Structure formats: structure tokens, C-alpha cells
VORORO-237011 format. One line per field, with one value per residue (C-alpha): x, y, z; residue in one letter. Coordinates in steps of 0.25 Angstrom, whole numbers, padded with zeros to 4 digits. Each point is the difference from the previous one (the first is absolute). Layout:
BEGIN
X [X,...] .
Y [Y,...] .
Z [Z,...] .
resn [A,...] .
This chain:
BEGIN
X [0055,-0010,-0012,-0004,-0011,-0010,-0010,-0010,0008,0008,-0009,-0001,0014,0004,-0010,0007,0012,-0003,-0013,-0007,0009,-0007,0000,-0011,-0004,-0012,-0014,-0014,-0006,-0002,0007,0009,0007,0011,-0002,0009,0000,0011,0005,-0010,-0011,0004,0001,-0012,-0010,0008,-0005,-0013,-0001,0005,-0011,-0011,0004,-0001,-0013,-0005,0005,0013,0008,0014,0006,-0014,0001,-0004,-0001,0005,-0007,0006,0009,0012,-0004,0002,-0012,0006,0013,-0010,-0006,0013,0007,-0013,-0003,0014,-0001,-0012,0008,-0009,0004,-0003,-0002,0001,-0007,0004,-0009,-0002,-0003,-0013,-0013,0005,0013,-0004,-0012,0010,0010,-0012,-0006,0016,0003,-0012,-0001,-0011,0004,0004,0006,-0002,0005,-0009,-0013,0005,0006,-0012,-0010,0007,0001,-0014,-0005,0008,-0006,-0010,0010,0011,-0007,0011,-0001,-0009,0006,0005,0008,0003,0010,-0005,-0011,-0006,-0003,-0015,-0004,-0011,-0013,-0001,0013,-0002,0015,0008,0005,0010,0014,-0003,-0011,0009,0010,-0009,-0002,0015,0000,0005,0006,-0011,0008,0014,0003,-0003,0006,0013,0000,-0002,0012,0009,-0005,0004,0010,0009,-0008,-0013,-0005,0000,-0004,-0006,0003,-0008,0009,-0008,0010,0003,-0007,-0010,-0008,0005,0007,0002,0015,0001,0009,0003,0005,0013,0002,-0003,0010,0011,-0003,0001,0012,0007,-0005,0004,0013,0004,-0014,0005,-0014,-0001,-0007,0003,-0007,-0012,-0006,-0011,-0009,-0002,-0003,-0012,0002,-0006,0014,0009,0012,-0008,-0005,0014,0007,-0012,0003,0016,-0002,-0009,0010,0011,-0008,-0002,-0014,-0009,-0008,-0011,-0004,-0014,-0003,0012,-0003,0004,0015,0007,-0010,0002,0017,-0002,-0008,0006,0015,0003,0015,-0004,-0010,0000,-0006,0000,0008,-0012,0000,0014,-0003,-0011,0010,0010,-0008,-0008,0016,0003,-0013,0003,0015,-0006,-0009,0011,0010,0011,0010,-0008,0000,0014,0004,-0008,0005,0013,-0003,-0007,0013,0008,-0011,0002,0016,0000,-0011,0001,0014,0006,-0008,-0009,0014,0005,0010,0002,-0003,0012,0001,-0004,-0012,-0005,0000,-0007,-0009,-0002,-0003,-0010,-0007,-0003,-0005,-0006,-0003,-0005,-0010,-0004,-0003,-0007,-0010,-0002,-0002,0014,0008,0004,0002,0006,-0003,-0010,-0003,-0005,-0004,-0011,0004,0014,0005,0004,0016,-0002,-0011,0009,0012,-0010,-0004,0013,0006,-0010,0005,-0012,0005,-0008,0002,-0004,-0005,-0007,-0009,-0014,-0013,0005,0013,-0006,0005,0016,0008,0012,0003,0011,0005,0001,0014,0007,0003,-0011,-0004,-0010,-0009,0003,-0009,0009,0005,-0007,-0005,0006,-0008,-0003,0007,-0001,0003,-0002,-0004,0004,-0010,0004,-0011,0001,-0001,-0003,0001,0000,-0009,-0007,-0005,-0015,-0005,-0009,-0014,-0013,-0008,0008,0010,0001,0006,0007,0007,0004,0005,0011,0012,0002,0012,-0010,0002,-0010,-0001,0000,-0004,0011,0012,0013,0014,0010,0013,0009,-0009,-0012,-0013,-0004,-0013,-0002,-0015,-0013,0003,-0015,-0001,0013,-0006,0005,-0003,-0003,0014,0005,0006,-0004,-0004,-0001,-0012,0001,0014,-0004,-0012,0007,0010,-0012,-0009,0011,-0005,-0010,-0010,-0002,-0009,-0002,0006,-0002,0011,-0006,0009,-0003,0000,-0001,0011,0003,-0002,-0013,-0005,-0013,0002,-0007,0004,0000,-0012,0001,0013,-0004,-0011,0011,0009,-0012,-0004,0014,0001,-0014,-0006,-0014,-0006,-0014,0003,0012,-0005,0003,0014,0004,-0002,0005,0013,0008,-0001,0003,0012,0004,-0002,0007,0012,0002,-0002,0011,0009,-0002,0003,0012,0008,-0010,0004,-0007,-0010,-0003,-0005,-0013,-0005,-0014,-0009,-0014,-0004,-0012,-0010,-0003,0007,0003,-0010,-0002,-0015,0004,0010,0011,0008,0003,-0003,0015,-0002,0007,-0004,-0007,0005,-0008,-0013,0006,0002,-0015,-0006,0008,0002,-0006,0008,0013,-0003,-0002,0015,0004,-0008,0009] .
Y [0016,-0011,-0005,-0015,-0004,-0009,0006,-0002,0010,0009,0012,0000,-0002,0011,0008,-0001,0005,0011,0006,0012,0000,0000,-0013,0000,0011,-0001,0006,-0004,-0008,0012,0009,0011,0005,-0010,-0004,-0008,-0011,-0002,-0013,0001,0002,-0011,-0009,0003,-0001,-0014,-0005,0006,-0010,-0011,0001,0004,-0014,-0008,0007,-0005,-0013,-0003,-0011,-0004,-0002,0005,0006,0013,0008,0015,0005,0015,0009,0004,0007,0002,-0009,-0011,0001,-0001,-0011,-0008,0003,-0002,-0014,-0005,0005,-0011,-0010,0002,-0002,0013,-0004,0013,0002,0009,0013,-0002,-0016,-0005,-0006,-0013,0001,0003,-0009,-0011,0005,0003,-0014,-0007,0007,-0001,0014,0004,0015,0010,0013,0009,0014,0008,0000,-0011,-0009,0000,-0001,-0012,-0007,0003,-0007,-0013,-0001,-0010,-0010,0001,-0009,0004,0015,0005,0016,0011,0011,0013,0008,0014,0006,0007,-0015,-0001,-0014,-0007,0002,-0015,-0003,-0002,-0007,0011,0011,0012,-0002,0011,-0008,-0013,0008,0003,-0014,0000,0013,-0001,-0012,-0011,-0012,0005,-0010,-0012,0008,0000,-0015,-0003,0010,-0009,-0012,0004,-0008,0003,-0013,0009,0004,0015,0000,-0007,0007,-0005,0004,0002,-0006,0002,-0014,-0007,0000,0010,-0009,0004,0001,-0003,0011,-0003,0010,-0008,0003,0015,0000,-0007,0010,0013,-0005,-0003,0012,0007,-0001,0004,0010,0013,0006,0007,0009,0011,-0004,0004,-0012,0001,-0013,0002,-0015,-0007,-0006,-0012,-0002,-0008,0010,0012,-0007,-0005,0013,0007,-0009,0001,0015,-0001,-0009,0011,0010,0009,0008,-0006,0009,-0008,0002,-0004,0002,-0004,0011,0010,-0005,0011,0011,-0008,0001,0016,0002,-0010,0000,-0014,-0007,-0013,-0008,-0014,0000,-0008,0001,0007,0012,0003,-0003,0012,0009,-0002,0003,0011,0007,-0003,0006,0013,0000,-0001,0012,0009,0009,-0006,0007,-0008,-0013,0000,0004,-0012,-0011,0005,-0001,-0014,-0004,0005,-0006,-0015,0002,0005,-0011,-0011,-0001,0003,-0001,-0013,-0007,0004,0010,0013,0012,0008,0013,0008,-0008,-0001,0015,0002,-0010,0007,0014,-0005,-0009,0014,0006,-0009,-0013,0006,0008,-0013,-0007,0013,-0001,-0015,0003,-0007,0011,-0008,-0014,-0011,-0012,-0008,-0015,-0004,-0014,-0008,-0001,0002,0014,0006,0004,0013,0003,-0005,0007,0014,-0001,-0002,0011,0010,-0003,-0008,-0014,-0011,-0013,-0012,-0012,-0014,-0007,-0009,0000,-0014,0005,0011,0011,0001,-0011,0010,0015,0009,0007,0015,0006,-0013,-0005,-0004,-0006,0006,-0009,-0009,-0002,0000,-0009,-0011,0004,-0007,-0012,-0003,-0012,0002,-0011,0000,-0014,-0008,0008,0014,0001,0009,-0010,0006,-0004,0007,0005,0010,-0010,-0005,-0013,-0001,0004,0000,-0011,-0004,-0012,-0004,0013,0001,-0014,0005,0013,-0007,-0009,-0013,0006,0012,0011,0010,0000,0016,-0003,0011,-0003,0006,-0002,0005,0008,0007,-0002,0006,-0006,0004,-0006,-0002,-0002,-0008,-0016,0000,0012,-0003,-0002,-0009,0006,-0010,0002,-0007,0014,0003,0013,0007,0009,0008,0004,0006,0006,0007,0006,0005,0007,0012,0005,0012,-0004,-0015,-0002,-0016,-0011,-0015,-0006,-0012,-0011,-0015,-0008,0010,0003,0013,0010,0009,0009,0007,0014,0009,0014,0012,0007,0013,0001,-0007,0011,0011,-0006,-0002,0015,0004,-0007,0003,-0014,0001,-0010,-0001,-0009,-0012,-0010,0009,0004,-0014,-0003,0012,-0004,0014,-0005,-0013,0003,0010,-0010,-0012,0010,0002,-0016,-0002,0009,-0007,-0013,0002,-0008,-0011,-0013,0000,-0011,0006,0014,0004,-0002,0005,0006,0006,0012,-0003,0011,-0004,-0005,-0014,-0001,-0008,-0001,-0008,-0009,0007,0004,-0005,0010,0003,0005,-0012,-0004,-0015,-0004,-0012,0010,0010,-0010,-0005,0013,0006,-0012,0006,0012,-0009,-0010,0013,0003,-0014,0001,0000] .
Z [0088,-0003,0009,-0006,0009,-0004,-0009,0011,0009,-0008,-0001,0015,0003,-0011,0008,0013,-0006,-0010,0010,-0008,-0012,-0015,-0005,-0010,-0010,-0009,-0006,0003,-0012,-0010,0008,-0002,0013,0004,0015,0010,0012,0010,0005,0011,-0007,-0011,0013,0005,-0012,-0003,0015,-0004,-0012,0007,0011,-0010,-0009,0014,0002,-0014,0003,-0008,0004,0000,-0013,-0008,-0012,-0002,-0013,-0004,-0013,-0002,-0005,0010,0012,0014,0004,-0009,0009,0013,-0006,-0002,0014,0006,-0005,0003,0013,0003,-0009,-0010,-0016,-0009,-0016,-0007,-0013,-0011,-0001,-0014,0002,-0009,0008,-0006,0005,0015,0000,-0002,0010,0010,-0002,-0001,0013,0008,0004,0009,0002,-0012,0001,-0012,-0004,-0009,-0008,-0011,0010,0008,-0012,-0005,0014,0000,-0013,0004,0014,-0005,-0006,0011,0012,0010,-0002,0013,0001,-0008,0007,-0009,0002,-0008,0008,-0014,-0004,-0002,0007,-0006,0009,-0002,0005,0015,0002,-0006,0009,-0001,0007,0009,0006,0001,0008,0010,0003,0004,0008,0014,-0004,0006,-0005,0004,0009,-0010,-0010,0008,0003,-0015,-0003,0010,-0006,-0015,-0007,-0013,-0006,0001,-0014,-0002,-0014,-0012,-0012,-0012,-0014,-0012,-0008,-0015,-0002,0007,0013,0012,0010,0014,0006,0014,0008,0014,0011,0000,-0016,0004,0011,-0008,-0012,0009,0007,-0013,-0007,0012,-0001,-0016,-0001,0006,0004,0014,0010,-0009,-0012,-0007,-0007,-0011,-0001,-0014,-0005,0006,0015,-0008,-0007,0009,-0005,0006,0012,0004,-0003,0009,0011,-0001,0001,0013,0006,-0001,0005,-0014,-0003,-0010,-0010,-0005,-0016,-0001,-0015,-0010,-0009,0010,0003,-0007,0007,0013,-0002,-0003,0012,0011,-0006,0004,0001,-0003,-0008,-0007,-0014,-0010,-0014,-0007,0009,-0003,-0015,0000,0009,-0011,-0012,0007,0002,-0014,-0005,0007,-0004,-0015,0002,0006,-0008,-0008,0011,0012,-0008,-0002,0015,0004,-0010,0006,0014,-0003,-0006,0013,0009,-0007,-0001,0015,0007,-0010,-0006,0013,0012,-0003,-0003,0013,-0006,0004,-0010,-0005,0007,-0012,-0003,0014,0001,-0012,0004,0014,-0008,-0010,0013,0007,-0012,-0010,0006,0012,-0008,-0006,0013,0006,-0011,0005,0014,0004,0004,0012,-0007,0007,-0006,-0010,0001,-0014,-0004,-0006,-0015,-0009,0001,-0012,0001,-0006,0011,0010,-0005,-0001,0014,0006,-0009,0005,0014,0005,0006,-0007,0008,-0010,0007,-0002,0007,0000,0009,0002,0005,0009,-0009,-0001,-0006,-0003,-0002,-0003,0014,0001,-0001,-0006,-0013,-0010,-0014,-0007,-0006,0012,0012,0010,0012,0005,0014,0013,0002,-0015,-0006,-0014,-0010,-0016,-0006,-0012,-0008,0006,0009,0012,0013,0014,0014,0014,0012,-0010,-0009,0000,0006,-0011,-0008,0009,-0003,-0012,0003,-0013,-0004,0013,-0004,-0013,0003,0009,-0005,0007,0008,0004,-0009,-0005,-0016,-0001,-0015,-0005,-0007,0003,0007,0010,-0004,0010,0011,-0007,-0005,-0015,-0005,-0015,-0002,0007,-0005,-0004,-0008,-0009,-0015,-0010,-0015,-0010,-0005,0013,0006,0015,0002,0014,-0002,0014,-0004,-0013,0007,0008,-0010,-0006,0012,0001,-0014,0005,-0010,0005,0012,0000,-0007,-0003,-0009,-0008,-0005,0005,-0010,-0011,-0012,0005,0013,0000,0010,0004,0006,0007,-0003,0008,-0006,0006,-0007,-0014,0000,0001,-0010,-0009,0001,-0001,-0014,-0005,0002,0001,0009,0006,0012,0003,-0008,-0014,0008,0003,-0015,-0006,-0009,0004,0014,-0001,-0007,0009,0011,-0010,0000,0015,0003,-0011,0007,0014,-0005,-0007,0010,0000,-0010,-0012,0004,0013,-0008,-0001,-0015,0002,0009,0003,0007,0009,0003,0015,0010,0005,0013,0012,-0002,-0013,0007,-0008,0012,0015,0012,-0001,-0015,-0006,-0013,0000,-0015,-0001,0002,-0011,-0009,0000,0002,-0013,-0008,-0012,0000,0003,-0011,-0009,0002,-0004,-0014,-0012] .
resn [M,Q,T,N,S,H,L,S,S,L,I,H,D,Q,A,K,H,Y,G,D,R,E,V,L,I,Y,K,D,F,G,G,S,E,W,K,S,Y,S,W,N,Q,F,S,D,T,V,K,K,V,S,N,A,L,L,N,L,G,V,K,V,Q,E,N,V,G,V,F,S,Q,N,S,V,Q,Y,L,F,C,D,F,G,A,W,G,I,R,A,V,T,I,P,F,Y,A,T,S,S,E,Q,Q,I,Q,F,M,I,S,D,A,K,I,R,F,L,F,V,G,E,Q,E,Q,Y,D,K,A,R,R,V,V,S,M,C,Q,T,L,E,R,I,I,V,F,D,R,N,V,R,I,S,S,H,D,P,N,A,M,Y,F,D,D,F,L,K,L,G,E,N,Y,P,R,Q,T,E,V,D,T,L,Q,S,Q,A,T,M,D,D,I,A,N,I,L,Y,T,S,G,T,T,G,D,S,K,G,V,I,L,T,C,G,Q,Y,H,A,A,M,A,A,N,G,K,C,V,P,V,D,E,N,D,R,V,L,N,F,L,P,F,T,H,I,F,E,K,G,W,K,I,L,S,L,T,K,G,A,R,L,I,V,N,T,Y,P,Q,E,V,Q,Q,S,M,K,E,T,H,P,T,C,M,S,S,V,P,R,F,W,E,K,V,Y,M,G,V,L,E,K,I,E,H,S,S,A,V,Q,R,K,L,F,T,H,A,L,N,I,G,R,K,H,N,I,D,Y,L,S,K,G,K,R,P,P,L,A,L,H,L,E,Y,E,V,L,N,R,T,V,F,S,L,V,R,K,E,L,G,L,E,N,A,H,F,F,P,T,A,G,A,T,V,N,P,K,V,E,E,F,V,H,A,I,G,L,N,M,V,V,G,Y,G,L,T,E,S,L,A,T,V,S,C,N,H,L,G,E,P,Y,T,V,G,G,V,G,I,P,I,E,G,I,D,I,K,I,S,D,E,G,E,V,L,L,K,G,P,T,I,T,K,G,Y,Y,N,R,E,D,L,T,K,A,A,F,T,D,D,G,Y,F,R,T,G,D,S,G,Y,L,K,G,G,E,L,F,L,K,E,R,I,K,D,L,Y,K,T,S,N,G,K,Y,I,A,P,Q,M,I,E,S,K,L,L,V,D,K,F,I,D,Q,I,C,I,I,A,D,Q,R,K,F,V,S,A,L,I,I,P,V,Y,S,L,L,E,E,Y,A,R,E,H,N,I,P,F,E,N,H,E,Q,L,C,K,D,P,K,I,N,E,M,M,K,E,R,I,D,T,L,Q,Q,Q,L,A,H,Y,E,Q,I,K,R,F,T,L,L,P,H,H,F,S,M,E,K,G,E,L,T,N,T,L,K,I,K,R,R,V,L,N,Q,N,Y,A,K,E,I,D,A,M,Y,E,E] .
């Protein structure tokens, strides 16, 4: 059952229903022990935050910043702010000083919550350039606050301002006055081009999104939901709130690099993720199988074939598998596949929403074959996450992004662009009437920038319209499609396709250095550093063979003719990646102009 209350009262309404039932499972910053909060404790802390914010002087619809990794304090701030009709503006924990300075100034933020030392130090360094910023409130008690910073305080001390609910009468009054038109968040999207823009998300959009997703996403009070993506990401933020409306437990994973360990320790039933996570799982399992005995390899290959036939050839198409196939699959599922799921910490797997980029069909088939329900979807920050998704237990097409959720009207423009209208779509961008006007058609449809089509009620995406390249030979290239095909290779960590106005397709590739080193040692290839490794002819020949194998199904003009292995990762510090780790093609073309030009020399 779903409790789709206004965001200002959701946690308190759920606490009345669930009481002392566990809801939040978490570790302290830098901690090793899993702890928990009950619904009553959650509600109590949210009330303290609401009261404390009023004591600091936060006004109705004032913007409050949160600059942190995932944490329970993050949740307390969100719901505490909404409890007094304030707006929360989340910053990615990895945001640069330049980015946070822009957002603080653009949104006129007076109060900024930060997570750990890194975030505090960055915020402290921009204070003098942010005229509105008055106070920094620090989640992690281990942070060293500067002795020259009298306006900073720890979150524990901030909560004391709300002890015994000194302003609760005002809080109750504000909650009674809350409307669906209240702004809940302004989410600044870093984007792959241009400056950040603040997407306005209202309480009404959230309410509509929770209602629509609640009807087609079967998370329930028995689920243990691992929060892996940043709460700043609309996919995780929406998924987190949906889970809370259904009474599920949230397992808050603070450090993304620890997610696989967290899975093994907490045994989640659900987790939203991006395709790259499953690509790494896919490569990791295949890597283990490669190093197994010939008998084990043969058994696993056979099991995967049976899993694909059973779950893809039949179930995904709404067909009942033949009895013999079903019985064989059940045996393999209880033996081979259950061991794989146990190794991942997913013994009690329910389903796994996946979106944010193109899902490689090989990876999607693999995940389904081993008995994990990957629910692929599509959405944007501007649509408050879900536009469409597969429905658990119903037919779906590998390569598609599901059925539109209730209330979303999808139209395909004459140019093939996916256009959206509905109650979950943003009204526009904060302080940017120019961008808002350009984002909508004359008849009110939001321009997604994605090319796609509808077939049999399902939505299929082709490519980002702005990312479509045209070679000097007049051929159109979809770089993301090519990149997704190559990212399943265990030796490839990051890749950027180069083709626009060029005579053929080339690529900048970040290899998995540890695997390259291992390969070099096994084949007696000398090297002293990554530079030597990436330039070695034998290494490059090995990579060429692997790339040629993966791109056999591409048209000749889509195939990579030359590539450059780079000795260091693309980075956010150099502006080469967005906060969601999407590559910024324009920046990469500038930063690696020399390497790119070298690939096109005769």
C-alpha cells in the first residue's frame, strides 16, 4: 500500500503507520558498523531539523543547499526543509569549487549543509566569493572546522536548535499551508555542454510521479532498497522517495566504491543503478569464468544459453517456456545462478531499475539470464525521472526502454525527437526564461533532445540528437551506440568516439590499467609506466583485435579505424566529465586535440 502524502508530511504520516519499524540502515561517515533508524526516530529527527531551520531564520520557499555524499543526514535535511516549505538544492559530492560557487550565488543560498572534510574545505574556500552564504553546517563530526570560521557548526549542534520542537506550532501551520505548487528542489544539471541550469521540481511533480510509478513499480514494505546512486541524481532521489511511500527499508550507501561490499553485507532486494554498474558485473563474472576450469566454463556457458532461452526467448515475449526447458532452467537457477547471485549479495533479489544511458543488449540479456530482474527505463531530470519503464512480469523488448508511465503524453516530432507533456514535467529552469522558452514547443511539449520512436506501445531510443555526428563523407554516426558496444570489453574503462566532420571514426580509450599490466606481464612485454604500456605495439594490436571483434555488426562507416590509448583517466577536475560521469565531448575534443589530429594524419 502506498502513502502518497505531500512531501512536507510524508515521513510523519508513515511513522504513524509503521512506528518503531526499521526504515534507515546506514553507516556513519568513515564507519564500519551498520546502524539503523526506526520510522519514529526518522520522524523525530525530521521535526528537529524543521524546528532548527526556523530558528536559523529559513523562510518559506527559501533555497537551502546540500553538498554531500549519501547519508541519513541528507535525508533529514530534505524532509526537514520540506516540512517548513523550504527548497533543497542538492550538489554532487564531487562538485568543483567553481560549480558550487555558481550554484550558491545563482540560488542565493544562505545555509549550506556539507558532508565531509572535502566538501567543507571547498565550501570554506568559496565563502568570500558568495555574498549570500551565511552558515555552513557539517554532517561529519570528524571534520576539522577552521578556527577562523565562526559561522560553521556541526549537524549535531544544529539539531540541538530543534530539540523539544520549540517552533512546532509554526511547523504545523506551514505544513497545513503547503501546496502542490511549492518548489521542492532545484536540481542543477551539469550537462555535457554549457553551464549548469537549475531544473525546477515542484511538490506536485513529485506527487504525480509517485502516483504513476506506484502503479507500475512493485517496490513494497518487504523490500530492502540499497541507495547507490547519489541522492543528487533525480533517478535515485525519485526512487528513494517512491520506496519510502511504499514503506520499504532504505540502505544508505555513502561511498560509491563500496557498493559491492555493501551489497554483500546488507543483501538488498532492490537497487537503482546505471548501465555501467551492470557492465562491470557482467565483465567481472566473465573474468572469473575465464579463469575457471574447462568443465566449469562449459557448464556456465550452457547455463547462460538456457537462461537466455528461458527468460529472453520466452518470458520476455510473454510466452510460456516448454516444460523441459523450464525444468532445466529451474535446476540451473538453484545451482549455478544462485551461486552467482550469492557472490553479488543478491540472494533475495526482487528487481533492479536501470536507466541513465544506453543499456548494451548483451548486458541486459546476461542480467536477465542469471535470474535478476533488470527493469530498464528512461527519464530526465526535467521529467522527474521516469518517462517509461518495463513492467515486472510483463513482456518487454531487449533494447527498448519500456512503456510510458500513466499521465505522460509522448509525441515524436517530424525530426524524430521525443517530446513530452504531463504532470511530472518541469515548468522550466530557475532564473532562465530564455532556456525555458527554448525547451518547449509552441504547443507545450518538452524537447528531450533524444531521438526515438514508439512501437507496440514501447519506447525505443536512437541517440542524442545533439550528439549525432556527421562525417566528412556525409554519413551520420551515433557515438553513444558505438561506445556502449565497446564498453562491455573487460579492457575498456572509458571511451570517447571521434567522428564529427572527420573522414572516419576514431576513439580515445581509457583502458583498465590493471588488466593491461597483467596482460603485459603474461606476454613478457616490458613497461615502466602507463605511458609505455599504452604506446606498446603489441598492446595496441591486442586491443585492435578485441575492438574489431566487437564492432563486426556495425556498418563499415561506423567502425573505429584508429584509436589512442590514454595513460590517465578522463576527469571532472579538467571538466571532461559531468558529475554523473558522462563525457563532455566538446571538452575532450579540446583537451586531446593533439592526440586526435595525430589519428587523422596520412
